[in-house]
PALUM-460550 format. One line per 5 residues: number of its first residue (from 1); their letters; for each residue x, y, z of C-alpha. Coordinates in nm, 2 decimals. Layout:
BEGIN
NUM	a	X Y Z ~ ...
! end
This chain:
BEGIN
1	mtain	-0.96 19.18 3.28 ~ -0.90 19.14 3.65 ~ -0.58 18.97 3.77 ~ -0.57 18.60 3.77 ~ -0.50 18.46 4.12
6	ssyrp	-0.14 18.35 4.11 ~ -0.14 18.14 4.43 ~ -0.14 17.77 4.33 ~ -0.47 17.58 4.37 ~ -0.57 17.27 4.19
11	adwrp	-0.78 17.32 3.88 ~ -1.16 17.32 3.93 ~ -1.31 17.13 3.64 ~ -1.65 17.06 3.79 ~ -1.81 17.40 3.68
16	leral	-1.71 17.34 3.32 ~ -1.84 16.98 3.33 ~ -2.17 17.11 3.48 ~ -2.21 17.37 3.21 ~ -2.14 17.13 2.92
21	eaefg	-2.37 16.87 3.07 ~ -2.65 17.12 3.12 ~ -2.63 17.26 2.77 ~ -2.54 16.95 2.56 ~ -2.61 16.64 2.78
26	aaavd	-2.39 16.40 2.97 ~ -2.19 16.28 2.67 ~ -2.06 16.64 2.63 ~ -1.86 16.63 2.95 ~ -1.58 16.47 2.76
31	asaaf	-1.55 16.79 2.57 ~ -1.39 16.95 2.87 ~ -1.06 16.78 2.76 ~ -1.05 17.05 2.48 ~ -1.01 17.32 2.75
36	wfigf	-0.72 17.45 2.97 ~ -0.78 17.57 3.32 ~ -0.64 17.92 3.34 ~ -0.71 18.00 3.70 ~ -0.94 18.19 3.94
41	vagpd	-1.04 18.56 3.91 ~ -1.26 18.79 4.12 ~ -1.62 18.78 4.00 ~ -1.91 19.00 4.09 ~ -1.94 19.07 4.47
46	dvgel	-2.26 18.86 4.50 ~ -2.10 18.56 4.32 ~ -1.73 18.55 4.44 ~ -1.46 18.38 4.25 ~ -1.49 18.27 3.89
51	rlyeh	-1.30 18.00 3.71 ~ -1.14 18.08 3.37 ~ -1.10 17.81 3.10 ~ -0.95 17.85 2.76 ~ -1.05 17.64 2.46
56	satrr	-0.74 17.49 2.30 ~ -0.85 17.54 1.94 ~ -1.02 17.88 1.95 ~ -0.81 18.03 2.23 ~ -1.13 18.20 2.36
61	rlald	-1.19 18.21 2.73 ~ -1.49 18.10 2.93 ~ -1.56 18.24 3.28 ~ -1.78 18.03 3.51 ~ -1.89 18.05 3.87
66	cdgsa	-1.88 17.74 4.10 ~ -2.22 17.63 3.98 ~ -2.14 17.65 3.61 ~ -2.31 17.98 3.53 ~ -2.13 18.19 3.27
71	yrwla	-2.00 18.55 3.29 ~ -1.88 18.80 3.03 ~ -1.60 19.05 3.09 ~ -1.71 19.41 3.01 ~ -1.40 19.61 2.94
76	dtarf	-1.57 19.94 2.95 ~ -1.69 19.89 3.31 ~ -1.40 19.66 3.41 ~ -1.64 19.39 3.56 ~ -1.80 19.06 3.49
81	cplei	-2.17 19.03 3.42 ~ -2.39 18.73 3.38 ~ -2.43 18.56 3.04 ~ -2.66 18.28 2.92 ~ -2.45 17.96 2.92
86	gealv	-2.55 17.86 2.57 ~ -2.44 18.20 2.43 ~ -2.11 18.18 2.63 ~ -2.03 17.83 2.50 ~ -2.11 17.93 2.14
91	qtlv	-1.88 18.24 2.18 ~ -1.61 18.02 2.32 ~ -1.63 17.73 2.07 ~ -1.70 17.91 1.74
! end
């Protein structure tokens, strides 16, 4: 995976909240408390920075852009590619 930006910036929780709300409804936003904010990483050129979150129980990571769209890391090509948010959340939570 690409390097996590080590310069300090406040955590950006809004993309995770948007993704949870879009997939599960407004009540699901509280589920963001089960995640840790890991940091920012370089995403696809046409997207820019991604935010990385890690679920506290599964220890699986979720990469989201500023709008809450999900991305998957492809190790064989060393890049992120788009992923349906529902599939990304299931992979992270289960």
